[in-house]
Every structure is written in structure tokens, then in C-alpha cells.
Biopython code that builds the backbone (N, CA, C, O; Angstrom):
import numpy as np
from Bio.PDB.StructureBuilder import StructureBuilder

atoms = [
    (1, "MET", "N", (-4.077, -5.052, -9.089)),
    (1, "MET", "CA", (-3.676, -5.371, -9.937)),
    (1, "MET", "C", (-5.002, -6.335, -10.548)),
    (1, "MET", "O", (-5.459, -7.147, -9.743)),
    (2, "THR", "N", (-5.654, -6.280, -11.974)),
    (2, "THR", "CA", (-6.640, -6.953, -12.075)),
    (2, "THR", "C", (-5.898, -8.610, -12.724)),
    (2, "THR", "O", (-4.764, -8.545, -13.199)),
    (3, "GLU", "N", (-6.520, -9.798, -12.692)),
    (3, "GLU", "CA", (-6.692, -10.825, -12.985)),
    (3, "GLU", "C", (-6.093, -10.958, -13.888)),
    (3, "GLU", "O", (-5.186, -11.768, -13.701)),
    (4, "GLU", "N", (-6.140, -10.327, -15.403)),
    (4, "GLU", "CA", (-5.664, -10.103, -16.489)),
    (4, "GLU", "C", (-3.852, -9.626, -16.488)),
    (4, "GLU", "O", (-2.945, -10.155, -17.130)),
    (5, "LYS", "N", (-3.795, -8.661, -15.693)),
    (5, "LYS", "CA", (-2.789, -8.208, -15.758)),
    (5, "LYS", "C", (-1.948, -9.015, -14.997)),
    (5, "LYS", "O", (-0.782, -8.911, -15.379)),
    (6, "LEU", "N", (-2.141, -9.983, -13.817)),
    (6, "LEU", "CA", (-1.769, -10.732, -12.952)),
    (6, "LEU", "C", (-1.113, -11.783, -14.547)),
    (6, "LEU", "O", (0.018, -11.688, -15.023)),
    (7, "LYS", "N", (-2.283, -12.735, -15.070)),
    (7, "LYS", "CA", (-2.021, -13.392, -15.947)),
    (7, "LYS", "C", (-0.649, -13.078, -17.128)),
    (7, "LYS", "O", (-0.052, -14.019, -17.650)),
    (8, "ASN", "N", (-0.355, -11.853, -17.371)),
    (8, "ASN", "CA", (0.577, -11.631, -18.190)),
    (8, "ASN", "C", (1.715, -11.201, -17.583)),
    (8, "ASN", "O", (2.633, -10.756, -18.272)),
    (9, "LEU", "N", (1.794, -11.262, -16.440)),
    (9, "LEU", "CA", (3.264, -11.176, -15.769)),
    (9, "LEU", "C", (4.283, -12.285, -15.951)),
    (9, "LEU", "O", (4.056, -13.495, -15.904)),
    (10, "LYS", "N", (5.418, -11.692, -16.161)),
    (10, "LYS", "CA", (6.466, -12.754, -16.512)),
    (10, "LYS", "C", (6.696, -12.966, -14.722)),
    (10, "LYS", "O", (6.792, -12.013, -13.948)),
    (11, "VAL", "N", (6.748, -14.290, -14.347)),
    (11, "VAL", "CA", (6.854, -14.846, -13.091)),
    (11, "VAL", "C", (8.270, -15.579, -13.261)),
    (11, "VAL", "O", (8.492, -16.509, -14.036)),
    (12, "ASN", "N", (9.037, -15.078, -12.528)),
    (12, "ASN", "CA", (10.444, -15.522, -12.535)),
    (12, "ASN", "C", (10.834, -17.107, -11.770)),
    (12, "ASN", "O", (11.759, -17.879, -12.023)),
    (13, "LYS", "N", (9.677, -17.214, -10.712)),
    (13, "LYS", "CA", (9.939, -18.329, -9.645)),
    (13, "LYS", "C", (8.497, -18.669, -9.394)),
    (13, "LYS", "O", (7.750, -17.790, -8.966)),
    (14, "VAL", "N", (7.931, -20.215, -9.692)),
    (14, "VAL", "CA", (6.668, -20.460, -8.715)),
    (14, "VAL", "C", (7.386, -21.480, -7.898)),
    (14, "VAL", "O", (8.438, -22.107, -7.779)),
    (15, "VAL", "N", (6.258, -21.285, -7.432)),
    (15, "VAL", "CA", (6.579, -21.843, -5.695)),
    (15, "VAL", "C", (5.118, -22.824, -5.646)),
    (15, "VAL", "O", (3.960, -22.407, -5.660)),
    (16, "ASP", "N", (5.635, -24.371, -5.578)),
    (16, "ASP", "CA", (4.161, -25.104, -5.423)),
    (16, "ASP", "C", (3.900, -25.458, -3.662)),
    (16, "ASP", "O", (4.479, -26.366, -3.066)),
    (17, "GLY", "N", (3.086, -24.685, -3.159)),
    (17, "GLY", "CA", (2.935, -24.826, -1.998)),
    (17, "GLY", "C", (1.709, -25.272, -1.708)),
    (17, "GLY", "O", (1.220, -24.966, -0.620)),
    (18, "ARG", "N", (0.799, -26.288, -2.867)),
    (18, "ARG", "CA", (-0.463, -27.004, -2.958)),
    (18, "ARG", "C", (-0.267, -27.808, -2.223)),
    (18, "ARG", "O", (0.821, -28.379, -2.308)),
    (19, "GLY", "N", (-1.277, -28.245, -1.110)),
    (19, "GLY", "CA", (-1.415, -29.777, -0.423)),
    (19, "GLY", "C", (-0.664, -29.806, 0.988)),
    (19, "GLY", "O", (-0.782, -30.774, 1.739)),
    (20, "LYS", "N", (0.444, -28.223, 1.439)),
    (20, "LYS", "CA", (0.996, -28.063, 2.265)),
    (20, "LYS", "C", (-0.162, -27.472, 3.404)),
    (20, "LYS", "O", (-1.166, -26.863, 3.037)),
    (21, "PHE", "N", (0.194, -27.797, 5.025)),
    (21, "PHE", "CA", (-0.595, -27.169, 6.065)),
    (21, "PHE", "C", (0.028, -26.183, 6.240)),
    (21, "PHE", "O", (1.207, -26.242, 5.890)),
    (22, "PRO", "N", (-0.560, -24.651, 6.945)),
    (22, "PRO", "CA", (0.314, -23.919, 7.557)),
    (22, "PRO", "C", (1.145, -24.210, 8.604)),
    (22, "PRO", "O", (0.992, -25.152, 9.383)),
    (23, "PRO", "N", (2.220, -23.219, 8.625)),
    (23, "PRO", "CA", (2.814, -22.177, 7.535)),
    (23, "PRO", "C", (3.175, -22.638, 6.321)),
    (23, "PRO", "O", (3.506, -21.851, 5.434)),
    (24, "GLY", "N", (3.157, -23.846, 6.152)),
    (24, "GLY", "CA", (4.127, -24.902, 4.817)),
    (24, "GLY", "C", (4.022, -23.393, 3.641)),
    (24, "GLY", "O", (5.116, -22.925, 3.330)),
    (25, "PRO", "N", (3.012, -22.840, 3.163)),
    (25, "PRO", "CA", (2.669, -22.335, 1.821)),
    (25, "PRO", "C", (3.976, -20.642, 2.079)),
    (25, "PRO", "O", (4.675, -20.167, 1.184)),
    (26, "LEU", "N", (3.887, -20.100, 3.636)),
    (26, "LEU", "CA", (4.533, -18.695, 3.779)),
    (26, "LEU", "C", (5.845, -19.507, 3.857)),
    (26, "LEU", "O", (6.688, -19.141, 3.038)),
    (27, "LEU", "N", (6.134, -20.336, 4.513)),
    (27, "LEU", "CA", (7.769, -20.336, 5.007)),
    (27, "LEU", "C", (8.362, -20.770, 3.338)),
    (27, "LEU", "O", (9.534, -20.473, 3.106)),
    (28, "ALA", "N", (7.738, -21.301, 2.474)),
    (28, "ALA", "CA", (8.065, -21.852, 1.093)),
    (28, "ALA", "C", (8.381, -20.091, 0.600)),
    (28, "ALA", "O", (9.546, -19.752, 0.393)),
    (29, "ALA", "N", (7.773, -19.552, 0.522)),
    (29, "ALA", "CA", (7.351, -18.287, -0.344)),
    (29, "ALA", "C", (8.594, -17.110, 0.556)),
    (29, "ALA", "O", (9.280, -16.239, 0.021)),
    (30, "ARG", "N", (8.556, -17.393, 1.669)),
    (30, "ARG", "CA", (9.942, -16.712, 2.609)),
    (30, "ARG", "C", (11.194, -17.309, 2.008)),
    (30, "ARG", "O", (12.059, -16.449, 1.841)),
    (31, "ARG", "N", (11.567, -18.582, 1.613)),
    (31, "ARG", "CA", (12.783, -19.193, 1.120)),
    (31, "ARG", "C", (13.181, -18.788, -0.484)),
    (31, "ARG", "O", (14.268, -18.469, -0.965)),
    (32, "SER", "N", (11.791, -18.942, -1.130)),
    (32, "SER", "CA", (11.872, -18.400, -2.345)),
    (32, "SER", "C", (12.257, -17.211, -2.738)),
    (32, "SER", "O", (13.098, -17.090, -3.629)),
    (33, "ILE", "N", (11.756, -16.279, -2.195)),
    (33, "ILE", "CA", (11.683, -14.694, -2.686)),
    (33, "ILE", "C", (13.364, -14.513, -2.481)),
    (33, "ILE", "O", (13.869, -13.557, -3.070)),
    (34, "MET", "N", (13.966, -15.109, -1.930)),
    (34, "MET", "CA", (15.230, -14.635, -1.595)),
    (34, "MET", "C", (16.410, -15.460, -2.849)),
    (34, "MET", "O", (17.629, -15.326, -2.959)),
    (35, "GLU", "N", (15.461, -16.287, -3.634)),
    (35, "GLU", "CA", (16.308, -16.729, -4.527)),
    (35, "GLU", "C", (16.150, -16.057, -6.176)),
    (35, "GLU", "O", (16.456, -16.537, -7.267)),
    (36, "VAL", "N", (15.609, -14.907, -5.836)),
    (36, "VAL", "CA", (15.222, -14.169, -7.227)),
    (36, "VAL", "C", (15.951, -12.786, -6.761)),
    (36, "VAL", "O", (16.178, -12.476, -5.591)),
    (37, "PRO", "N", (16.268, -12.024, -7.914)),
    (37, "PRO", "CA", (16.841, -10.819, -7.698)),
    (37, "PRO", "C", (15.934, -9.826, -7.212)),
    (37, "PRO", "O", (14.737, -10.102, -7.290)),
    (38, "ARG", "N", (16.325, -8.551, -6.648)),
    (38, "ARG", "CA", (15.172, -7.837, -6.584)),
    (38, "ARG", "C", (14.570, -7.044, -7.796)),
    (38, "ARG", "O", (15.192, -6.617, -8.768)),
    (39, "GLY", "N", (13.270, -6.942, -7.540)),
    (39, "GLY", "CA", (12.300, -6.340, -8.484)),
    (39, "GLY", "C", (11.538, -7.647, -9.520)),
    (39, "GLY", "O", (10.652, -7.549, -10.370)),
    (40, "GLU", "N", (12.260, -8.774, -9.057)),
    (40, "GLU", "CA", (11.636, -10.247, -10.083)),
    (40, "GLU", "C", (10.618, -10.710, -8.974)),
    (40, "GLU", "O", (10.768, -10.455, -7.779)),
    (41, "ILE", "N", (9.374, -11.548, -9.604)),
    (41, "ILE", "CA", (8.286, -11.941, -9.541)),
    (41, "ILE", "C", (8.047, -13.441, -8.825)),
    (41, "ILE", "O", (8.274, -14.244, -9.729)),
    (42, "ILE", "N", (7.824, -13.903, -8.065)),
    (42, "ILE", "CA", (7.235, -15.352, -7.686)),
    (42, "ILE", "C", (5.840, -15.449, -7.713)),
    (42, "ILE", "O", (5.211, -14.406, -7.531)),
    (43, "GLU", "N", (5.264, -16.433, -7.892)),
    (43, "GLU", "CA", (3.983, -16.820, -7.592)),
    (43, "GLU", "C", (3.954, -18.106, -6.742)),
    (43, "GLU", "O", (4.486, -19.134, -7.161)),
    (44, "VAL", "N", (3.350, -18.050, -5.585)),
    (44, "VAL", "CA", (2.998, -19.027, -4.681)),
    (44, "VAL", "C", (1.549, -19.792, -4.974)),
    (44, "VAL", "O", (0.424, -19.316, -4.825)),
    (45, "TYR", "N", (1.864, -20.927, -5.370)),
    (45, "TYR", "CA", (0.269, -21.829, -5.371)),
    (45, "TYR", "C", (0.078, -22.266, -3.878)),
    (45, "TYR", "O", (1.022, -22.767, -3.268)),
    (46, "SER", "N", (-0.937, -22.107, -3.391)),
    (46, "SER", "CA", (-1.617, -22.565, -2.476)),
    (46, "SER", "C", (-2.923, -22.967, -1.964)),
    (46, "SER", "O", (-3.853, -22.171, -1.836)),
    (47, "SER", "N", (-2.995, -24.346, -1.638)),
    (47, "SER", "CA", (-4.536, -24.393, -1.534)),
    (47, "SER", "C", (-5.302, -24.677, -0.064)),
    (47, "SER", "O", (-6.363, -25.242, 0.199)),
    (48, "ASP", "N", (-4.125, -23.927, 0.902)),
    (48, "ASP", "CA", (-4.563, -23.558, 2.181)),
    (48, "ASP", "C", (-5.264, -21.953, 2.088)),
    (48, "ASP", "O", (-4.599, -21.026, 1.626)),
    (49, "GLU", "N", (-6.529, -21.775, 2.533)),
    (49, "GLU", "CA", (-7.467, -20.312, 2.790)),
    (49, "GLU", "C", (-6.537, -19.476, 3.497)),
    (49, "GLU", "O", (-6.440, -18.301, 3.143)),
    (50, "SER", "N", (-5.887, -19.883, 4.383)),
    (50, "SER", "CA", (-5.238, -18.738, 5.256)),
    (50, "SER", "C", (-3.868, -18.105, 4.286)),
    (50, "SER", "O", (-3.265, -17.046, 4.464)),
    (51, "SER", "N", (-3.689, -18.927, 3.458)),
    (51, "SER", "CA", (-2.138, -17.944, 2.940)),
    (51, "SER", "C", (-2.737, -16.943, 2.125)),
    (51, "SER", "O", (-1.867, -16.276, 1.565)),
    (52, "SER", "N", (-4.136, -16.514, 1.791)),
    (52, "SER", "CA", (-4.620, -15.480, 1.041)),
    (52, "SER", "C", (-4.146, -14.040, 1.787)),
    (52, "SER", "O", (-3.719, -13.001, 1.283)),
    (53, "GLN", "N", (-4.419, -14.438, 3.322)),
    (53, "GLN", "CA", (-3.886, -13.199, 3.927)),
    (53, "GLN", "C", (-2.638, -13.211, 4.794)),
    (53, "GLN", "O", (-2.100, -12.175, 5.185)),
    (54, "ASP", "N", (-2.203, -14.440, 5.073)),
    (54, "ASP", "CA", (-0.756, -14.779, 5.636)),
    (54, "ASP", "C", (0.352, -14.282, 4.728)),
    (54, "ASP", "O", (1.324, -13.806, 5.314)),
    (55, "ILE", "N", (0.385, -14.305, 3.310)),
    (55, "ILE", "CA", (1.318, -14.437, 2.377)),
    (55, "ILE", "C", (1.533, -13.002, 2.131)),
    (55, "ILE", "O", (2.592, -12.374, 2.154)),
    (56, "PRO", "N", (0.169, -12.540, 1.858)),
    (56, "PRO", "CA", (0.440, -10.678, 1.552)),
    (56, "PRO", "C", (0.935, -10.308, 2.731)),
    (56, "PRO", "O", (2.034, -9.784, 2.552)),
    (57, "PHE", "N", (0.557, -10.345, 4.131)),
    (57, "PHE", "CA", (0.798, -9.700, 5.290)),
    (57, "PHE", "C", (2.250, -9.944, 5.215)),
    (57, "PHE", "O", (2.990, -9.041, 4.824)),
    (58, "TRP", "N", (2.598, -10.808, 5.474)),
    (58, "TRP", "CA", (4.244, -11.014, 5.332)),
    (58, "TRP", "C", (4.948, -10.394, 4.223)),
    (58, "TRP", "O", (6.067, -10.002, 4.552)),
    (59, "ALA", "N", (4.640, -10.186, 3.018)),
    (59, "ALA", "CA", (5.165, -9.526, 1.929)),
    (59, "ALA", "C", (5.362, -8.011, 2.160)),
    (59, "ALA", "O", (6.337, -7.357, 1.792)),
    (60, "ASN", "N", (4.175, -7.515, 2.894)),
    (60, "ASN", "CA", (4.443, -6.362, 2.936)),
    (60, "ASN", "C", (5.060, -5.669, 4.337)),
    (60, "ASN", "O", (5.490, -4.528, 4.504)),
    (61, "LYS", "N", (4.946, -6.739, 5.238)),
    (61, "LYS", "CA", (5.945, -6.395, 6.096)),
    (61, "LYS", "C", (7.285, -6.590, 6.163)),
    (61, "LYS", "O", (8.076, -6.236, 7.038)),
    (62, "ALA", "N", (7.464, -7.179, 5.168)),
    (62, "ALA", "CA", (8.857, -8.177, 5.043)),
    (62, "ALA", "C", (9.382, -6.815, 3.878)),
    (62, "ALA", "O", (10.609, -6.719, 3.837)),
    (63, "GLY", "N", (8.872, -6.128, 3.264)),
    (63, "GLY", "CA", (9.543, -5.142, 2.255)),
    (63, "GLY", "C", (9.335, -5.620, 0.970)),
    (63, "GLY", "O", (10.092, -5.323, 0.047)),
    (64, "HIS", "N", (8.374, -6.331, 0.840)),
    (64, "HIS", "CA", (8.178, -6.778, -0.630)),
    (64, "HIS", "C", (6.814, -6.484, -1.082)),
    (64, "HIS", "O", (6.072, -6.085, -0.185)),
    (65, "GLU", "N", (6.216, -6.600, -2.444)),
    (65, "GLU", "CA", (5.167, -5.984, -2.677)),
    (65, "GLU", "C", (4.023, -7.099, -3.228)),
    (65, "GLU", "O", (4.151, -7.942, -4.115)),
    (66, "TYR", "N", (3.130, -6.864, -2.576)),
    (66, "TYR", "CA", (1.865, -7.969, -3.021)),
    (66, "TYR", "C", (1.233, -7.450, -4.339)),
    (66, "TYR", "O", (0.591, -6.405, -4.231)),
    (67, "LEU", "N", (1.308, -7.962, -5.443)),
    (67, "LEU", "CA", (0.722, -7.784, -6.492)),
    (67, "LEU", "C", (-0.732, -8.249, -6.827)),
    (67, "LEU", "O", (-1.419, -7.561, -7.582)),
    (68, "GLY", "N", (-1.239, -9.472, -6.246)),
    (68, "GLY", "CA", (-2.653, -9.755, -6.563)),
    (68, "GLY", "C", (-2.455, -11.626, -6.546)),
    (68, "GLY", "O", (-1.554, -12.433, -6.775)),
    (69, "THR", "N", (-3.659, -11.650, -6.196)),
    (69, "THR", "CA", (-4.262, -12.978, -6.330)),
    (69, "THR", "C", (-5.327, -13.802, -7.332)),
    (69, "THR", "O", (-6.533, -13.610, -7.490)),
    (70, "ILE", "N", (-4.504, -14.715, -7.905)),
    (70, "ILE", "CA", (-5.531, -15.289, -8.843)),
    (70, "ILE", "C", (-6.131, -16.582, -8.453)),
    (70, "ILE", "O", (-5.393, -17.394, -7.896)),
    (71, "GLU", "N", (-7.483, -16.913, -8.688)),
    (71, "GLU", "CA", (-8.375, -18.000, -7.897)),
    (71, "GLU", "C", (-8.014, -19.097, -9.455)),
    (71, "GLU", "O", (-8.303, -18.896, -10.634)),
    (72, "TYR", "N", (-7.391, -20.080, -8.888)),
    (72, "TYR", "CA", (-7.634, -21.175, -9.792)),
    (72, "TYR", "C", (-8.639, -22.405, -8.870)),
    (72, "TYR", "O", (-9.050, -22.402, -7.710)),
    (73, "PRO", "N", (-8.769, -23.295, -9.886)),
    (73, "PRO", "CA", (-9.611, -24.547, -9.230)),
    (73, "PRO", "C", (-9.066, -25.143, -8.467)),
    (73, "PRO", "O", (-8.179, -25.822, -8.984)),
    (74, "GLY", "N", (-9.158, -25.263, -7.262)),
    (74, "GLY", "CA", (-8.681, -25.744, -5.928)),
    (74, "GLY", "C", (-7.403, -25.299, -5.424)),
    (74, "GLY", "O", (-6.754, -25.905, -4.571)),
    (75, "TYR", "N", (-7.033, -24.117, -6.035)),
    (75, "TYR", "CA", (-6.255, -23.425, -5.282)),
    (75, "TYR", "C", (-5.810, -21.837, -5.842)),
    (75, "TYR", "O", (-6.533, -21.355, -6.713)),
    (76, "LYS", "N", (-4.860, -21.186, -5.447)),
    (76, "LYS", "CA", (-4.470, -19.738, -5.384)),
    (76, "LYS", "C", (-3.492, -19.888, -6.237)),
    (76, "LYS", "O", (-2.988, -21.004, -6.365)),
    (77, "GLY", "N", (-2.975, -18.660, -7.079)),
    (77, "GLY", "CA", (-1.554, -18.325, -7.209)),
    (77, "GLY", "C", (-1.539, -16.892, -6.672)),
    (77, "GLY", "O", (-2.301, -15.966, -6.951)),
    (78, "ILE", "N", (-0.477, -16.927, -5.824)),
    (78, "ILE", "CA", (-0.127, -15.332, -5.395)),
    (78, "ILE", "C", (0.724, -14.859, -5.300)),
    (78, "ILE", "O", (1.607, -15.364, -4.606)),
    (79, "PHE", "N", (0.937, -13.544, -5.992)),
    (79, "PHE", "CA", (2.268, -12.816, -6.488)),
    (79, "PHE", "C", (2.624, -11.893, -5.687)),
    (79, "PHE", "O", (1.868, -11.191, -5.016)),
    (80, "ILE", "N", (3.794, -11.856, -5.723)),
    (80, "ILE", "CA", (4.979, -11.095, -4.958)),
    (80, "ILE", "C", (6.166, -10.588, -5.639)),
    (80, "ILE", "O", (6.878, -11.330, -6.314)),
    (81, "ARG", "N", (6.428, -9.188, -5.460)),
    (81, "ARG", "CA", (7.610, -8.846, -6.140)),
    (81, "ARG", "C", (8.370, -8.880, -5.494)),
    (81, "ARG", "O", (7.857, -8.698, -4.390)),
    (82, "ASN", "N", (9.942, -9.071, -5.329)),
    (82, "ASN", "CA", (10.882, -9.032, -4.483)),
    (82, "ASN", "C", (11.191, -7.494, -4.351)),
    (82, "ASN", "O", (11.205, -6.714, -5.302)),
    (83, "GLY", "N", (11.465, -7.129, -2.877)),
    (83, "GLY", "CA", (11.718, -5.876, -2.840)),
    (83, "GLY", "C", (12.969, -5.583, -2.136)),
    (83, "GLY", "O", (13.459, -4.454, -2.138)),
    (84, "CYS", "N", (13.436, -6.476, -1.599)),
    (84, "CYS", "CA", (14.860, -6.760, -1.266)),
    (84, "CYS", "C", (16.068, -6.864, -2.099)),
    (84, "CYS", "O", (17.156, -7.114, -1.580)),
]
sb = StructureBuilder()
sb.init_structure("model")
sb.init_model(0)
sb.init_chain("A")
sb.init_seg("    ")
for serial, (resi, resn, name, xyz) in enumerate(atoms, 1):
    if name == "N":
        sb.init_residue(resn, " ", resi, " ")
    sb.init_atom(name, np.array(xyz, "f"), 0.0, 1.0, " ", f" {name:<3s}", serial, name[0])
structure = sb.get_structure()
């Protein structure tokens, strides 16, 4: 998904994992995805570089949909749609 489309998505929950060491952002994403109904979207903020790979890998393996990542100054926003 393009960055423009990601910015226009209706995000149902923002998870702030900035400043957390691995696997903190991933664990926060795992907890938070279960707090939104199926089909809704979370955006995970992370300043940890490994989250860019870890979170999409986990999401797809767990049956969720990785939608894309936006680069913000000093952190990334990782978009996941709940598939369960």
C-alpha cells in the first residue's frame, strides 16, 4: 500500500512502542491487535529497527494483514489489519 493510502486509513488503535527494546513493540502489537475487532487496523509506532521485520512477519504468520510502514522522523508507523 502506498504511503498516501496508509496516511488516509482509519486507524482504530495506535500502539506506542517508541523507546522500547525488542521485543517490546512486537509484544505490544500482539496484545493490542486482540483489543480491536476483526477487520480493524492498528498502527504500531516503533523506534526499534528490528520491528520493521519482526512485526510484519508475526502479523502474517498469525493470520493478520500487514498493510505497510511509514517512516516518520525518528520512528516508524507499522499498519496491521486484524484478521482473527
